[in-house]
C-alpha positions as CSV (number, residue, x, y, z in Angstrom):
1,X,211.9,-96.7,90.2
2,X,210.0,-94.6,92.8
3,X,208.3,-96.2,95.7
4,X,204.6,-96.9,95.4
5,X,203.7,-94.6,98.3
6,X,205.6,-91.7,96.6
7,X,203.8,-92.4,93.3
8,X,200.4,-92.5,95.1
9,X,201.2,-89.1,96.8
10,X,202.2,-87.7,93.4
11,X,199.0,-89.0,91.8
12,X,196.9,-87.4,94.5
13,X,198.6,-84.1,93.9
14,X,198.2,-84.4,90.1
15,X,194.5,-85.3,90.5
16,X,194.0,-82.2,92.7
17,X,195.9,-80.0,90.2
18,X,193.7,-81.4,87.4
19,X,190.6,-80.5,89.3
20,X,191.8,-77.0,89.8
21,X,192.8,-76.5,86.2
22,X,189.4,-77.9,85.0
23,X,187.6,-75.5,87.3
24,X,189.6,-72.6,85.9
25,X,188.9,-73.8,82.3
26,X,185.2,-73.9,83.1
27,X,185.3,-70.3,84.5
28,X,187.2,-69.1,81.4
29,X,184.6,-70.8,79.1
30,X,181.7,-69.2,81.1
31,X,183.4,-65.8,80.9
32,X,183.8,-66.2,77.1
33,X,180.1,-67.2,76.8
34,X,179.1,-64.2,78.9
35,X,181.1,-61.9,76.6
36,X,179.6,-63.4,73.5
37,X,176.1,-62.9,75.0
38,X,176.9,-59.3,75.8
39,X,178.2,-58.7,72.3
40,X,175.0,-60.2,70.8
41,X,172.9,-57.9,73.1
42,X,174.8,-54.9,72.0
43,X,174.3,-55.9,68.3
44,X,170.5,-56.1,69.0
45,X,170.6,-52.7,70.5
46,X,172.5,-51.3,67.5
47,X,169.9,-52.8,65.2
48,X,167.1,-51.2,67.4
49,X,168.4,-47.7,66.9
50,X,169.2,-48.0,63.3
51,X,168.1,-44.9,61.3
52,X,164.5,-45.2,60.2
53,X,162.7,-43.6,57.2
54,X,160.0,-42.2,59.4
55,X,160.0,-38.4,60.0
56,X,161.2,-37.6,63.6
57,X,162.4,-34.5,65.4
58,X,165.9,-33.3,64.9
59,X,166.9,-33.6,68.6
60,X,165.7,-37.2,68.4
61,X,168.0,-37.9,65.5
62,X,170.9,-36.3,67.3
63,X,170.2,-38.4,70.4
64,X,169.9,-41.6,68.3
65,X,173.1,-40.9,66.5
66,X,174.9,-40.3,69.8
67,X,173.5,-43.5,71.2
68,X,174.4,-45.4,68.1
69,X,178.0,-44.1,68.3
70,X,178.2,-45.1,71.9
71,X,176.8,-48.6,71.0
72,X,179.4,-49.0,68.3
73,X,182.2,-48.1,70.8
74,X,180.7,-50.6,73.2
75,X,180.5,-53.3,70.4
76,X,184.2,-52.8,69.6
77,X,185.1,-53.0,73.3
78,X,183.0,-56.2,73.6
79,X,184.7,-57.7,70.6
80,X,188.1,-57.1,72.2
81,X,186.9,-58.5,75.6
82,X,185.5,-61.5,73.7
83,X,188.8,-62.2,71.9
84,X,190.7,-61.9,75.2
85,X,188.3,-64.2,77.0
86,X,188.6,-66.8,74.1
87,X,192.4,-66.6,74.3
88,X,192.2,-67.2,78.1
89,X,189.8,-70.1,77.5
90,X,192.3,-71.6,75.0
91,X,195.2,-71.3,77.4
92,X,193.0,-72.9,80.1
93,X,192.1,-75.8,77.8
94,X,195.8,-76.4,77.0
95,X,196.6,-76.3,80.8
96,X,193.9,-78.9,81.3
97,X,195.3,-81.1,78.6
98,X,198.8,-80.8,80.2
99,X,197.4,-81.7,83.7
100,X,195.6,-84.7,82.3
101,X,198.8,-85.9,80.5
102,X,200.7,-85.5,83.8
103,X,198.1,-87.5,85.7
104,X,197.9,-90.2,83.1
105,X,201.7,-90.5,83.1
106,X,201.7,-91.1,86.9
107,X,198.9,-93.6,86.5
108,X,201.0,-95.4,83.9
109,X,204.1,-95.4,86.2
110,X,202.0,-96.9,89.0
111,X,200.6,-99.6,86.6
112,X,204.1,-100.4,85.4
113,X,205.4,-100.7,88.9
114,X,202.5,-103.1,89.8
115,X,203.2,-105.1,86.7
116,X,206.9,-105.3,87.5
117,X,206.1,-106.4,91.1
118,X,203.9,-109.2,89.7
119,X,206.6,-110.3,87.3
120,X,209.2,-110.2,90.1
121,X,206.9,-112.3,92.4
122,X,206.3,-114.9,89.7
123,X,210.0,-115.2,89.0
124,X,210.7,-115.5,92.7
125,X,208.2,-118.3,92.9
126,X,209.7,-120.0,89.9
127,X,213.2,-119.9,91.5
128,X,212.0,-121.5,94.7
129,X,213.0,-125.1,95.2
130,X,210.2,-127.5,94.9
131,X,208.7,-128.3,98.3
132,X,206.4,-131.1,97.4
133,X,206.2,-133.9,99.7
134,X,205.5,-137.3,98.3
135,X,202.6,-138.7,100.3
136,X,202.6,-142.4,99.9
137,X,201.5,-144.9,102.4
138,X,204.3,-147.0,103.7
139,X,204.8,-149.9,101.4
C-alpha cells in the first residue's frame, strides 16, 4: 500500500483537478445557456417580421423577406451552436463525474490505510506481554 504522504499528495492533486473540471463544466453550461438565449431572441425577431395582412409598400415587403431569410439562416446557425454547446457541456459533466470518482477513490484508499493502521496498532497492543505490576502492601 502507498505511503500516507503520497496518498495525501495525490488527493491534493485530484482535488485541484476536480476544481478545474468543475469550472470548465460551469463555463460550458453558461455557454449553452447563452446560445439558448440567443436562439430564443432570434425566434422572437422572426416572429416580429412575420408577414402581416396590412397593406405595405413593395420595397418594404422585399426588405422584410430578405431580413426574414437572414434570420432563418441565423436561427439554423444558432441551433447548430446550441447543439455543439450542449455536447461540450455533456462531455464536461462526464469529466466532472470521472474526476469526482478519482477523488473519492483516493479518499477511500486513505481511509482504508488509516483503518489498517488502527487494526495493526490494536493487534500490536494485544501481542504485547502484560506489564501489570501487582501492587500489594508487604504482608
